N, CA, C and O atoms as a GROMACS GRO file, in nm:
protein
  616
    1MET      N    1   0.163   0.117  -0.004
    1MET     CA    2   0.238   0.173  -0.088
    1MET      C    3   0.147   0.294  -0.172
    1MET      O    4   0.024   0.291  -0.183
    2ARG      N    5   0.214   0.374  -0.213
    2ARG     CA    6   0.139   0.442  -0.363
    2ARG      C    7   0.213   0.398  -0.500
    2ARG      O    8   0.328   0.356  -0.512
    3ARG      N    9   0.127   0.416  -0.589
    3ARG     CA   10   0.188   0.368  -0.682
    3ARG      C   11   0.317   0.406  -0.745
    3ARG      O   12   0.371   0.316  -0.811
    4ASN      N   13   0.409   0.580  -0.734
    4ASN     CA   14   0.486   0.587  -0.828
    4ASN      C   15   0.579   0.539  -0.724
    4ASN      O   16   0.694   0.522  -0.766
    5GLU      N   17   0.559   0.510  -0.591
    5GLU     CA   18   0.675   0.441  -0.516
    5GLU      C   19   0.698   0.270  -0.545
    5GLU      O   20   0.801   0.207  -0.520
    6ILE      N   21   0.577   0.220  -0.603
    6ILE     CA   22   0.615   0.085  -0.661
    6ILE      C   23   0.627   0.075  -0.805
    6ILE      O   24   0.682  -0.022  -0.859
    7VAL      N   25   0.590   0.149  -0.853
    7VAL     CA   26   0.719   0.124  -1.006
    7VAL      C   27   0.798   0.200  -1.023
    7VAL      O   28   0.827   0.234  -1.138
    8ASN      N   29   0.869   0.261  -0.894
    8ASN     CA   30   1.005   0.276  -0.915
    8ASN      C   31   1.099   0.244  -0.840
    8ASN      O   32   1.193   0.320  -0.814
    9LEU      N   33   1.083   0.110  -0.788
    9LEU     CA   34   1.128  -0.002  -0.718
    9LEU      C   35   1.206  -0.071  -0.823
    9LEU      O   36   1.153  -0.120  -0.923
   10ASN      N   37   1.326  -0.072  -0.802
   10ASN     CA   38   1.407  -0.222  -0.837
   10ASN      C   39   1.420  -0.329  -0.722
   10ASN      O   40   1.382  -0.332  -0.605
   11VAL      N   41   1.515  -0.447  -0.836
   11VAL     CA   42   1.529  -0.558  -0.722
   11VAL      C   43   1.595  -0.533  -0.622
   11VAL      O   44   1.572  -0.593  -0.517
   12ARG      N   45   1.724  -0.408  -0.637
   12ARG     CA   46   1.806  -0.410  -0.531
   12ARG      C   47   1.732  -0.314  -0.413
   12ARG      O   48   1.809  -0.296  -0.319
   13ASP      N   49   1.672  -0.283  -0.405
   13ASP     CA   50   1.537  -0.234  -0.328
   13ASP      C   51   1.453  -0.350  -0.218
   13ASP      O   52   1.390  -0.332  -0.114
   14PHE      N   53   1.477  -0.437  -0.271
   14PHE     CA   54   1.410  -0.571  -0.171
   14PHE      C   55   1.508  -0.612  -0.106
   14PHE      O   56   1.599  -0.621  -0.188
   15ASN      N   57   1.548  -0.647   0.009
   15ASN     CA   58   1.584  -0.716   0.110
   15ASN      C   59   1.537  -0.856   0.150
   15ASN      O   60   1.463  -0.846   0.248
   16PRO      N   61   1.553  -0.987   0.109
   16PRO     CA   62   1.494  -1.077   0.144
   16PRO      C   63   1.526  -1.134   0.292
   16PRO      O   64   1.453  -1.207   0.359
   17LYS      N   65   1.618  -1.098   0.317
   17LYS     CA   66   1.682  -1.119   0.453
   17LYS      C   67   1.646  -1.094   0.569
   17LYS      O   68   1.661  -1.171   0.664
   18GLU      N   69   1.586  -0.960   0.578
   18GLU     CA   70   1.502  -0.848   0.639
   18GLU      C   71   1.386  -0.820   0.631
   18GLU      O   72   1.314  -0.766   0.716
   19LYS      N   73   1.356  -0.863   0.504
   19LYS     CA   74   1.202  -0.874   0.474
   19LYS      C   75   1.188  -0.751   0.466
   19LYS      O   76   1.085  -0.729   0.529
   20THR      N   77   1.240  -0.621   0.415
   20THR     CA   78   1.218  -0.516   0.390
   20THR      C   79   1.262  -0.461   0.222
   20THR      O   80   1.362  -0.493   0.158
   21LEU      N   81   1.146  -0.368   0.178
   21LEU     CA   82   1.190  -0.275   0.114
   21LEU      C   83   1.246  -0.111   0.090
   21LEU      O   84   1.179  -0.028   0.151
   22GLU      N   85   1.361  -0.058   0.008
   22GLU     CA   86   1.405   0.059   0.019
   22GLU      C   87   1.320   0.118  -0.064
   22GLU      O   88   1.304   0.063  -0.172
   23ILE      N   89   1.214   0.295  -0.021
   23ILE     CA   90   1.167   0.325  -0.136
   23ILE      C   91   1.165   0.464  -0.150
   23ILE      O   92   1.156   0.507  -0.034
   24LEU      N   93   1.168   0.553  -0.224
   24LEU     CA   94   1.213   0.657  -0.215
   24LEU      C   95   1.031   0.706  -0.214
   24LEU      O   96   0.953   0.678  -0.305
   25GLY      N   97   1.006   0.763  -0.122
   25GLY     CA   98   0.878   0.822  -0.074
   25GLY      C   99   0.832   0.919  -0.118
   25GLY      O  100   0.909   0.983  -0.191
   26LYS      N  101   0.736   0.957  -0.104
   26LYS     CA  102   0.687   1.086  -0.132
   26LYS      C  103   0.720   1.240  -0.094
   26LYS      O  104   0.669   1.286   0.008
   27GLY      N  105   0.769   1.285  -0.141
   27GLY     CA  106   0.845   1.457  -0.107
   27GLY      C  107   0.937   1.392  -0.002
   27GLY      O  108   0.915   1.437   0.110
   28LYS      N  109   1.058   1.277  -0.008
   28LYS     CA  110   1.129   1.265   0.008
   28LYS      C  111   1.277   1.306  -0.058
   28LYS      O  112   1.381   1.249  -0.025
   29GLY      N  113   1.272   1.375  -0.121
   29GLY     CA  114   1.403   1.412  -0.232
   29GLY      C  115   1.463   1.274  -0.205
   29GLY      O  116   1.403   1.181  -0.150
   30SER      N  117   1.554   1.273  -0.237
   30SER     CA  118   1.703   1.107  -0.308
   30SER      C  119   1.682   1.076  -0.129
   30SER      O  120   1.784   1.013  -0.102
   31GLN      N  121   1.612   1.090  -0.016
   31GLN     CA  122   1.645   0.982   0.068
   31GLN      C  123   1.512   0.880   0.098
   31GLN      O  124   1.391   0.895   0.117
   32LYS      N  125   1.582   0.795   0.091
   32LYS     CA  126   1.484   0.669   0.096
   32LYS      C  127   1.516   0.548   0.207
   32LYS      O  128   1.620   0.487   0.235
   33GLU      N  129   1.333   0.540   0.273
   33GLU     CA  130   1.295   0.515   0.359
   33GLU      C  131   1.268   0.352   0.350
   33GLU      O  132   1.220   0.289   0.256
   34VAL      N  133   1.324   0.292   0.505
   34VAL     CA  134   1.335   0.113   0.495
   34VAL      C  135   1.133   0.101   0.512
   34VAL      O  136   1.075   0.171   0.594
   35LEU      N  137   1.064   0.011   0.429
   35LEU     CA  138   0.975   0.007   0.496
   35LEU      C  139   0.968  -0.158   0.514
   35LEU      O  140   1.021  -0.215   0.419
   36ASP      N  141   0.909  -0.254   0.623
   36ASP     CA  142   0.898  -0.382   0.669
   36ASP      C  143   0.806  -0.449   0.634
   36ASP      O  144   0.692  -0.404   0.648
   37LEU      N  145   0.826  -0.568   0.584
   37LEU     CA  146   0.727  -0.607   0.509
   37LEU      C  147   0.660  -0.775   0.593
   37LEU      O  148   0.737  -0.853   0.649
   38SER      N  149   0.549  -0.791   0.584
   38SER     CA  150   0.496  -0.924   0.638
   38SER      C  151   0.539  -1.006   0.557
   38SER      O  152   0.577  -0.993   0.441
   39ASP      N  153   0.530  -1.142   0.660
   39ASP     CA  154   0.626  -1.250   0.571
   39ASP      C  155   0.587  -1.322   0.440
   39ASP      O  156   0.659  -1.388   0.366
   40LYS      N  157   0.416  -1.284   0.427
   40LYS     CA  158   0.328  -1.320   0.287
   40LYS      C  159   0.391  -1.235   0.244
   40LYS      O  160   0.502  -1.282   0.272
   41THR      N  161   0.417  -1.123   0.184
   41THR     CA  162   0.458  -1.035   0.094
   41THR      C  163   0.601  -1.015   0.066
   41THR      O  164   0.641  -0.957  -0.036
   42ALA      N  165   0.672  -1.060   0.150
   42ALA     CA  166   0.822  -1.089   0.120
   42ALA      C  167   0.860  -1.191   0.078
   42ALA      O  168   0.968  -1.192   0.020
   43LEU      N  169   0.805  -1.280   0.089
   43LEU     CA  170   0.785  -1.449   0.040
   43LEU      C  171   0.741  -1.437  -0.109
   43LEU      O  172   0.805  -1.479  -0.205
   44ALA      N  173   0.629  -1.378  -0.111
   44ALA     CA  174   0.559  -1.320  -0.266
   44ALA      C  175   0.637  -1.253  -0.316
   44ALA      O  176   0.601  -1.262  -0.434
   45ILE      N  177   0.753  -1.166  -0.314
   45ILE     CA  178   0.812  -1.062  -0.402
   45ILE      C  179   0.943  -1.147  -0.422
   45ILE      O  180   1.007  -1.139  -0.527
   46ALA      N  181   0.989  -1.246  -0.297
   46ALA     CA  182   1.101  -1.351  -0.339
   46ALA      C  183   1.068  -1.402  -0.495
   46ALA      O  184   1.133  -1.390  -0.599
   47SER      N  185   0.898  -1.485  -0.456
   47SER     CA  186   0.906  -1.599  -0.562
   47SER      C  187   0.898  -1.451  -0.666
   47SER      O  188   1.008  -1.402  -0.690
   48TRP      N  189   0.817  -1.402  -0.708
   48TRP     CA  190   0.830  -1.321  -0.787
   48TRP      C  191   0.997  -1.282  -0.861
   48TRP      O  192   1.036  -1.292  -0.978
   49ILE      N  193   1.036  -1.256  -0.792
   49ILE     CA  194   1.207  -1.238  -0.832
   49ILE      C  195   1.264  -1.308  -0.932
   49ILE      O  196   1.312  -1.276  -1.041
   50LYS      N  197   1.239  -1.481  -0.833
   50LYS     CA  198   1.269  -1.596  -0.877
   50LYS      C  199   1.194  -1.620  -0.994
   50LYS      O  200   1.252  -1.657  -1.097
   51THR      N  201   1.098  -1.607  -0.992
   51THR     CA  202   0.982  -1.684  -1.117
   51THR      C  203   1.027  -1.589  -1.244
   51THR      O  204   1.032  -1.642  -1.355
   52SER      N  205   1.063  -1.436  -1.227
   52SER     CA  206   1.061  -1.342  -1.314
   52SER      C  207   1.244  -1.367  -1.360
   52SER      O  208   1.271  -1.318  -1.469
   53LYS      N  209   1.315  -1.407  -1.318
   53LYS     CA  210   1.435  -1.456  -1.366
   53LYS      C  211   1.521  -1.322  -1.349
   53LYS      O  212   1.623  -1.314  -1.417
   54LYS      N  213   1.485  -1.209  -1.257
   54LYS     CA  214   1.562  -1.083  -1.264
   54LYS      C  215   1.682  -1.117  -1.197
   54LYS      O  216   1.681  -1.184  -1.094
   55ARG      N  217   1.800  -1.068  -1.256
   55ARG     CA  218   1.913  -1.094  -1.176
   55ARG      C  219   2.008  -0.983  -1.164
   55ARG      O  220   2.086  -0.987  -1.068
   56ARG      N  221   2.014  -0.876  -1.252
   56ARG     CA  222   2.074  -0.735  -1.208
   56ARG      C  223   1.988  -0.664  -1.117
   56ARG      O  224   1.865  -0.673  -1.120
   57SER      N  225   2.090  -0.556  -0.992
   57SER     CA  226   2.001  -0.531  -0.884
   57SER      C  227   1.922  -0.418  -0.948
   57SER      O  228   1.815  -0.388  -0.895
   58ASN      N  229   1.974  -0.331  -1.089
   58ASN     CA  230   1.924  -0.239  -1.156
   58ASN      C  231   1.783  -0.280  -1.226
   58ASN      O  232   1.704  -0.192  -1.260
   59ASP      N  233   1.752  -0.434  -1.248
   59ASP     CA  234   1.631  -0.434  -1.323
   59ASP      C  235   1.495  -0.394  -1.175
   59ASP      O  236   1.486  -0.399  -1.052
   60PRO      N  237   1.407  -0.353  -1.305
   60PRO     CA  238   1.319  -0.306  -1.229
   60PRO      C  239   1.177  -0.393  -1.147
   60PRO      O  240   1.095  -0.447  -1.221
   61LEU      N  241   1.157  -0.401  -0.991
   61LEU     CA  242   1.153  -0.539  -0.940
   61LEU      C  243   1.009  -0.550  -1.042
   61LEU      O  244   1.029  -0.642  -1.121
   62PHE      N  245   0.887  -0.493  -1.064
   62PHE     CA  246   0.777  -0.508  -1.077
   62PHE      C  247   0.766  -0.453  -1.254
   62PHE      O  248   0.772  -0.332  -1.278
   63THR      N  249   0.753  -0.528  -1.336
   63THR     CA  250   0.750  -0.593  -1.460
   63THR      C  251   0.595  -0.591  -1.524
   63THR      O  252   0.502  -0.629  -1.453
   64VAL      N  253   0.564  -0.530  -1.703
   64VAL     CA  254   0.439  -0.582  -1.749
   64VAL      C  255   0.465  -0.727  -1.770
   64VAL      O  256   0.575  -0.766  -1.810
   65LEU      N  257   0.338  -0.831  -1.738
   65LEU     CA  258   0.305  -0.961  -1.866
   65LEU      C  259   0.233  -0.988  -1.925
   65LEU      O  260   0.179  -1.099  -1.930
   66ALA      N  261   0.207  -0.880  -1.996
   66ALA     CA  262   0.101  -0.850  -2.074
   66ALA      C  263   0.120  -0.775  -2.252
   66ALA      O  264   0.196  -0.680  -2.237
   67TYR      N  265   0.088  -0.784  -2.371
   67TYR     CA  266   0.083  -0.659  -2.428
   67TYR      C  267   0.199  -0.734  -2.498
   67TYR      O  268   0.237  -0.851  -2.506
   68HIS      N  269   0.244  -0.594  -2.553
   68HIS     CA  270   0.347  -0.565  -2.640
   68HIS      C  271   0.462  -0.538  -2.552
   68HIS      O  272   0.574  -0.580  -2.578
   69LEU      N  273   0.428  -0.452  -2.426
   69LEU     CA  274   0.568  -0.428  -2.332
   69LEU      C  275   0.572  -0.511  -2.215
   69LEU      O  276   0.572  -0.468  -2.100
   70ASN      N  277   0.576  -0.698  -2.269
   70ASN     CA  278   0.581  -0.762  -2.174
   70ASN      C  279   0.701  -0.716  -2.112
   70ASN      O  280   0.754  -0.625  -2.176
   71GLY      N  281   0.758  -0.749  -2.012
   71GLY     CA  282   0.858  -0.707  -1.924
   71GLY      C  283   0.969  -0.597  -1.936
   71GLY      O  284   1.091  -0.601  -1.929
   72ALA      N  285   0.864  -0.483  -1.960
   72ALA     CA  286   0.904  -0.344  -1.938
   72ALA      C  287   0.869  -0.342  -1.807
   72ALA      O  288   0.828  -0.438  -1.743
   73ARG      N  289   0.885  -0.227  -1.767
   73ARG     CA  290   0.895  -0.164  -1.607
   73ARG      C  291   0.707  -0.137  -1.612
   73ARG      O  292   0.633  -0.106  -1.706
   74LEU      N  293   0.674  -0.175  -1.430
   74LEU     CA  294   0.516  -0.127  -1.480
   74LEU      C  295   0.500   0.014  -1.447
   74LEU      O  296   0.573   0.092  -1.387
   75THR      N  297   0.405   0.025  -1.492
   75THR     CA  298   0.360   0.223  -1.475
   75THR      C  299   0.249   0.187  -1.409
   75THR      O  300   0.206   0.073  -1.390
   76LYS      N  301   0.195   0.315  -1.368
   76LYS     CA  302   0.138   0.384  -1.291
   76LYS      C  303  -0.046   0.354  -1.342
   76LYS      O  304  -0.131   0.356  -1.253
   77GLU      N  305  -0.081   0.331  -1.465
   77GLU     CA  306  -0.112   0.324  -1.543
   77GLU      C  307  -0.154   0.202  -1.551
   77GLU      O  308  -0.275   0.184  -1.536
   78ALA      N  309  -0.060   0.077  -1.578
   78ALA     CA  310  -0.079  -0.071  -1.584
   78ALA      C  311  -0.135  -0.127  -1.410
   78ALA      O  312  -0.214  -0.221  -1.411
   79ILE      N  313  -0.093  -0.064  -1.254
   79ILE     CA  314  -0.136  -0.104  -1.168
   79ILE      C  315  -0.289  -0.066  -1.139
   79ILE      O  316  -0.375  -0.132  -1.080
   80ARG      N  317  -0.298   0.087  -1.212
   80ARG     CA  318  -0.473   0.171  -1.253
   80ARG      C  319  -0.562   0.048  -1.296
   80ARG      O  320  -0.655  -0.001  -1.233
   81ARG      N  321  -0.495  -0.001  -1.456
   81ARG     CA  322  -0.609  -0.120  -1.474
   81ARG      C  323  -0.590  -0.262  -1.396
   81ARG      O  324  -0.683  -0.339  -1.372
   82LEU      N  325  -0.462  -0.283  -1.361
   82LEU     CA  326  -0.474  -0.447  -1.276
   82LEU      C  327  -0.562  -0.404  -1.140
   82LEU      O  328  -0.625  -0.503  -1.103
   83VAL      N  329  -0.582  -0.305  -1.067
   83VAL     CA  330  -0.653  -0.264  -0.972
   83VAL      C  331  -0.770  -0.309  -0.993
   83VAL      O  332  -0.819  -0.412  -0.946
   84ASP      N  333  -0.830  -0.212  -1.082
   84ASP     CA  334  -0.975  -0.231  -1.180
   84ASP      C  335  -1.000  -0.360  -1.156
   84ASP      O  336  -1.060  -0.397  -1.055
   85GLY      N  337  -0.961  -0.433  -1.238
   85GLY     CA  338  -0.980  -0.550  -1.295
   85GLY      C  339  -1.012  -0.659  -1.182
   85GLY      O  340  -1.110  -0.733  -1.176
   86LEU      N  341  -0.896  -0.650  -1.085
   86LEU     CA  342  -0.895  -0.704  -0.998
   86LEU      C  343  -1.029  -0.708  -0.901
   86LEU      O  344  -1.082  -0.812  -0.864
   87CYS      N  345  -1.067  -0.594  -0.872
   87CYS     CA  346  -1.207  -0.574  -0.796
   87CYS      C  347  -1.327  -0.584  -0.848
   87CYS      O  348  -1.433  -0.570  -0.788
   88LYS      N  349  -1.302  -0.625  -1.039
   88LYS     CA  350  -1.442  -0.657  -1.103
   88LYS      C  351  -1.454  -0.794  -1.078
   88LYS      O  352  -1.561  -0.854  -1.070
   89GLN      N  353  -1.320  -0.854  -1.064
   89GLN     CA  354  -1.342  -1.018  -1.086
   89GLN      C  355  -1.374  -1.068  -0.898
   89GLN      O  356  -1.416  -1.180  -0.868
   90ALA      N  357  -1.345  -0.965  -0.800
   90ALA     CA  358  -1.416  -1.035  -0.705
   90ALA      C  359  -1.535  -0.953  -0.643
   90ALA      O  360  -1.570  -0.947  -0.525
   91GLY      N  361  -1.598  -0.880  -0.776
   91GLY     CA  362  -1.661  -0.859  -0.729
   91GLY      C  363  -1.742  -0.750  -0.696
   91GLY      O  364  -1.864  -0.758  -0.689
   92ILE      N  365  -1.704  -0.689  -0.683
   92ILE     CA  366  -1.671  -0.521  -0.654
   92ILE      C  367  -1.737  -0.431  -0.713
   92ILE      O  368  -1.680  -0.388  -0.814
   93THR      N  369  -1.870  -0.370  -0.682
   93THR     CA  370  -1.923  -0.285  -0.816
   93THR      C  371  -1.826  -0.163  -0.742
   93THR      O  372  -1.762  -0.114  -0.835
   94LYS      N  373  -1.797  -0.112  -0.650
   94LYS     CA  374  -1.780   0.055  -0.681
   94LYS      C  375  -1.703   0.066  -0.740
   94LYS      O  376  -1.657  -0.048  -0.751
   95LYS      N  377  -1.624   0.156  -0.819
   95LYS     CA  378  -1.528   0.213  -0.873
   95LYS      C  379  -1.402   0.233  -0.773
   95LYS      O  380  -1.384   0.320  -0.687
   96MET      N  381  -1.275   0.063  -0.835
   96MET     CA  382  -1.218   0.131  -0.705
   96MET      C  383  -1.074   0.171  -0.786
   96MET      O  384  -1.068   0.167  -0.909
   97SER      N  385  -0.957   0.211  -0.699
   97SER     CA  386  -0.901   0.294  -0.787
   97SER      C  387  -0.768   0.253  -0.649
   97SER      O  388  -0.802   0.228  -0.533
   98SER      N  389  -0.639   0.254  -0.688
   98SER     CA  390  -0.521   0.201  -0.638
   98SER      C  391  -0.474   0.314  -0.489
   98SER      O  392  -0.372   0.294  -0.423
   99HIS      N  393  -0.573   0.426  -0.462
   99HIS     CA  394  -0.541   0.504  -0.374
   99HIS      C  395  -0.721   0.493  -0.279
   99HIS      O  396  -0.759   0.554  -0.179
  100ARG      N  397  -0.761   0.437  -0.327
  100ARG     CA  398  -0.936   0.417  -0.273
  100ARG      C  399  -0.874   0.266  -0.175
  100ARG      O  400  -0.923   0.238  -0.066
  101VAL      N  401  -0.763   0.185  -0.238
  101VAL     CA  402  -0.750   0.081  -0.166
  101VAL      C  403  -0.629   0.115  -0.001
  101VAL      O  404  -0.631   0.068   0.113
  102ARG      N  405  -0.542   0.214  -0.070
  102ARG     CA  406  -0.477   0.319   0.047
  102ARG      C  407  -0.549   0.363   0.125
  102ARG      O  408  -0.523   0.352   0.244
  103HIS      N  409  -0.662   0.426   0.081
  103HIS     CA  410  -0.790   0.499   0.162
  103HIS      C  411  -0.834   0.365   0.269
  103HIS      O  412  -0.853   0.380   0.390
  104SER      N  413  -0.840   0.285   0.224
  104SER     CA  414  -0.911   0.127   0.278
  104SER      C  415  -0.864   0.069   0.386
  104SER      O  416  -0.932   0.011   0.472
  105ALA      N  417  -0.705   0.088   0.384
  105ALA     CA  418  -0.589  -0.013   0.449
  105ALA      C  419  -0.573   0.070   0.551
  105ALA      O  420  -0.564   0.030   0.667
  106ILE      N  421  -0.565   0.252   0.500
  106ILE     CA  422  -0.571   0.325   0.686
  106ILE      C  423  -0.663   0.319   0.777
  106ILE      O  424  -0.638   0.302   0.896
  107THR      N  425  -0.827   0.339   0.706
  107THR     CA  426  -0.885   0.310   0.785
  107THR      C  427  -0.909   0.214   0.865
  107THR      O  428  -0.960   0.210   0.977
  108THR      N  429  -0.868   0.139   0.796
  108THR     CA  430  -0.873   0.010   0.899
  108THR      C  431  -0.753  -0.012   0.989
  108THR      O  432  -0.779  -0.072   1.094
  109VAL      N  433  -0.639   0.022   0.970
  109VAL     CA  434  -0.514   0.042   1.084
  109VAL      C  435  -0.618   0.165   1.172
  109VAL      O  436  -0.636   0.140   1.292
  110LEU      N  437  -0.650   0.227   1.145
  110LEU     CA  438  -0.761   0.347   1.268
  110LEU      C  439  -0.828   0.268   1.344
  110LEU      O  440  -0.838   0.276   1.466
  111ASP      N  441  -0.883   0.176   1.263
  111ASP     CA  442  -1.040   0.073   1.355
  111ASP      C  443  -0.945  -0.025   1.443
  111ASP      O  444  -0.958  -0.024   1.565
  112LEU      N  445  -0.840  -0.116   1.375
  112LEU     CA  446  -0.766  -0.228   1.487
  112LEU      C  447  -0.671  -0.128   1.583
  112LEU      O  448  -0.638  -0.152   1.699
  113ASN      N  449  -0.646  -0.045   1.527
  113ASN     CA  450  -0.542   0.062   1.709
  113ASN      C  451  -0.686   0.153   1.792
  113ASN      O  452  -0.701   0.237   1.881
  114ASN      N  453  -0.735   0.107   1.735
  114ASN     CA  454  -0.806   0.198   1.834
  114ASN      C  455  -0.860   0.359   1.798
  114ASN      O  456  -0.928   0.422   1.879
  115GLY      N  457  -0.817   0.418   1.658
  115GLY     CA  458  -0.772   0.538   1.642
  115GLY      C  459  -0.686   0.614   1.691
  115GLY      O  460  -0.713   0.726   1.734
  116ASN      N  461  -0.544   0.552   1.690
  116ASN     CA  462  -0.478   0.598   1.746
  116ASN      C  463  -0.395   0.642   1.612
  116ASN      O  464  -0.331   0.558   1.549
  117TYR      N  465  -0.400   0.805   1.567
  117TYR     CA  466  -0.317   0.840   1.485
  117TYR      C  467  -0.204   0.868   1.479
  117TYR      O  468  -0.152   0.909   1.376
  118ARG      N  469  -0.147   0.853   1.579
  118ARG     CA  470   0.040   0.881   1.566
  118ARG      C  471   0.082   0.750   1.498
  118ARG      O  472   0.123   0.746   1.382
  119ALA      N  473   0.073   0.678   1.552
  119ALA     CA  474   0.066   0.494   1.485
  119ALA      C  475   0.062   0.482   1.364
  119ALA      O  476   0.156   0.459   1.288
  120THR      N  477  -0.153   0.512   1.318
  120THR     CA  478  -0.159   0.504   1.173
  120THR      C  479  -0.068   0.642   1.128
  120THR      O  480  -0.104   0.604   1.017
  121GLN      N  481   0.014   0.765   1.106
  121GLN     CA  482   0.058   0.847   1.038
  121GLN      C  483   0.149   0.704   1.043
  121GLN      O  484   0.128   0.621   0.954
  122ARG      N  485   0.230   0.682   1.125
  122ARG     CA  486   0.413   0.630   1.070
  122ARG      C  487   0.336   0.518   0.978
  122ARG      O  488   0.409   0.454   0.903
  123PHE      N  489   0.225   0.496   0.977
  123PHE     CA  490   0.192   0.308   0.896
  123PHE      C  491   0.186   0.398   0.769
  123PHE      O  492   0.248   0.357   0.671
  124SER      N  493   0.092   0.559   0.754
  124SER     CA  494   0.077   0.530   0.615
  124SER      C  495   0.169   0.676   0.600
  124SER      O  496   0.132   0.781   0.547
  125ARG      N  497   0.276   0.650   0.652
  125ARG     CA  498   0.333   0.769   0.593
  125ARG      C  499   0.340   0.903   0.565
  125ARG      O  500   0.409   0.951   0.475
  126HIS      N  501   0.264   0.968   0.643
  126HIS     CA  502   0.215   1.071   0.579
  126HIS      C  503   0.287   1.157   0.682
  126HIS      O  504   0.300   1.113   0.797
  127ALA      N  505   0.354   1.326   0.636
  127ALA     CA  506   0.414   1.385   0.755
  127ALA      C  507   0.333   1.423   0.761
  127ALA      O  508   0.340   1.488   0.656
  128GLN      N  509   0.229   1.448   0.802
  128GLN     CA  510   0.131   1.559   0.931
  128GLN      C  511   0.023   1.450   0.944
  128GLN      O  512  -0.047   1.409   0.851
  129VAL      N  513   0.019   1.392   1.121
  129VAL     CA  514  -0.123   1.381   1.134
  129VAL      C  515  -0.231   1.447   1.109
  129VAL      O  516  -0.338   1.386   1.102
  130GLN      N  517  -0.225   1.555   1.096
  130GLN     CA  518  -0.380   1.622   1.022
  130GLN      C  519  -0.399   1.458   0.877
  130GLN      O  520  -0.412   1.346   0.927
  131THR      N  521  -0.399   1.463   0.808
  131THR     CA  522  -0.363   1.434   0.654
  131THR      C  523  -0.465   1.315   0.723
  131THR      O  524  -0.587   1.320   0.706
  132VAL      N  525  -0.404   1.219   0.794
  132VAL     CA  526  -0.462   1.079   0.845
  132VAL      C  527  -0.591   1.157   0.938
  132VAL      O  528  -0.653   1.071   1.001
  133LEU      N  529  -0.632   1.262   0.956
  133LEU     CA  530  -0.778   1.284   1.049
  133LEU      C  531  -0.851   1.293   0.924
  133LEU      O  532  -0.973   1.295   0.943
  134LYS      N  533  -0.819   1.298   0.808
  134LYS     CA  534  -0.894   1.279   0.671
  134LYS      C  535  -0.948   1.172   0.620
  134LYS      O  536  -1.062   1.160   0.575
  135TYR      N  537  -0.847   1.080   0.631
  135TYR     CA  538  -0.909   0.931   0.651
  135TYR      C  539  -0.985   0.883   0.732
  135TYR      O  540  -1.005   0.768   0.695
  136ASP      N  541  -1.054   0.906   0.845
  136ASP     CA  542  -1.104   0.909   0.925
  136ASP      C  543  -1.272   0.842   0.905
  136ASP      O  544  -1.335   0.753   0.962
  137ASP      N  545  -1.304   0.947   0.780
  137ASP     CA  546  -1.434   0.984   0.726
  137ASP      C  547  -1.502   0.844   0.769
  137ASP      O  548  -1.600   0.850   0.843
  138ASN      N  549  -1.456   0.723   0.728
  138ASN     CA  550  -1.486   0.612   0.702
  138ASN      C  551  -1.535   0.559   0.829
  138ASN      O  552  -1.612   0.464   0.825
  139ARG      N  553  -1.497   0.613   0.952
  139ARG     CA  554  -1.541   0.568   1.093
  139ARG      C  555  -1.654   0.643   1.147
  139ARG      O  556  -1.716   0.587   1.237
  140GLN      N  557  -1.693   0.754   1.110
  140GLN     CA  558  -1.789   0.792   1.156
  140GLN      C  559  -1.876   0.749   1.205
  140GLN      O  560  -1.937   0.817   1.287
  141ARG      N  561  -1.944   0.544   1.157
  141ARG     CA  562  -2.051   0.516   1.211
  141ARG      C  563  -2.008   0.469   1.343
  141ARG      O  564  -2.084   0.388   1.396
  142LEU      N  565  -1.892   0.506   1.414
  142LEU     CA  566  -1.888   0.476   1.533
  142LEU      C  567  -1.952   0.575   1.633
  142LEU      O  568  -1.958   0.546   1.752
  143GLN      N  569  -1.996   0.680   1.592
  143GLN     CA  570  -2.057   0.790   1.703
  143GLN      C  571  -2.193   0.707   1.750
  143GLN      O  572  -2.225   0.753   1.860
  144LYS      N  573  -2.284   0.604   1.710
  144LYS     CA  574  -2.371   0.548   1.737
  144LYS      C  575  -2.355   0.458   1.841
  144LYS      O  576  -2.436   0.443   1.932
  145GLN      N  577  -2.199   0.368   1.820
  145GLN     CA  578  -2.167   0.292   1.894
  145GLN      C  579  -2.092   0.363   2.044
  145GLN      O  580  -2.067   0.298   2.145
  146MET      N  581  -2.073   0.478   2.030
  146MET     CA  582  -1.975   0.561   2.158
  146MET      C  583  -2.082   0.621   2.209
  146MET      O  584  -2.051   0.680   2.312
  147SER      N  585  -2.202   0.631   2.180
  147SER     CA  586  -2.287   0.722   2.198
  147SER      C  587  -2.372   0.620   2.295
  147SER      O  588  -2.415   0.664   2.402
  148ASP      N  589  -2.402   0.447   2.244
  148ASP     CA  590  -2.483   0.378   2.309
  148ASP      C  591  -2.354   0.306   2.473
  148ASP      O  592  -2.386   0.232   2.565
  149SER      N  593  -2.265   0.348   2.454
  149SER     CA  594  -2.202   0.316   2.525
  149SER      C  595  -2.190   0.463   2.657
  149SER      O  596  -2.195   0.428   2.774
  150ILE      N  597  -2.186   0.507   2.648
  150ILE     CA  598  -2.173   0.640   2.715
  150ILE      C  599  -2.330   0.617   2.780
  150ILE      O  600  -2.333   0.622   2.903
  151SER      N  601  -2.439   0.597   2.722
  151SER     CA  602  -2.568   0.583   2.782
  151SER      C  603  -2.531   0.470   2.877
  151SER      O  604  -2.528   0.491   2.999
  152GLU      N  605  -2.509   0.372   2.835
  152GLU     CA  606  -2.518   0.273   2.944
  152GLU      C  607  -2.405   0.310   3.097
  152GLU      O  608  -2.413   0.273   3.214
  153LEU      N  609  -2.341   0.368   3.049
  153LEU     CA  610  -2.319   0.429   3.206
  153LEU      C  611  -2.384   0.529   3.329
  153LEU      O  612  -2.356   0.561   3.445
  154ILE      N  613  -2.485   0.556   3.229
  154ILE     CA  614  -2.557   0.704   3.299
  154ILE      C  615  -2.650   0.577   3.395
  154ILE      O  616  -2.733   0.611   3.479
   0.00000   0.00000   0.00000
């Protein structure tokens, strides 16, 4: 998901039974789209809602838990700091951002489905398949692997 999609979520956008989130995606105007969640993600969100004692459907789904803004809607800047801090804790030395994490996820999906651009486009929710091609830059290491495979056929 994109940062902007996350910060705009309200409790009502999560359906625990269906394990879905209803989001207002990039460039979608007022049309919402439904995202299917993994079991682990749905369980984590349900636990978060219970723990944070969110009761009203228009409450923000994610809120700040630190500083003087405790309980306020999570911001894009807070997500940036969270991703940066968690990556440092994990020992990742490369400067990371939520967009780089998204980029890595899209590249991983390309790898997992053997470069199926259409499936990856649906996963990433890009309007154009050409945009997915830009995410394929991390897969260029496959050139040698493909060359080796072809040479085996000769």
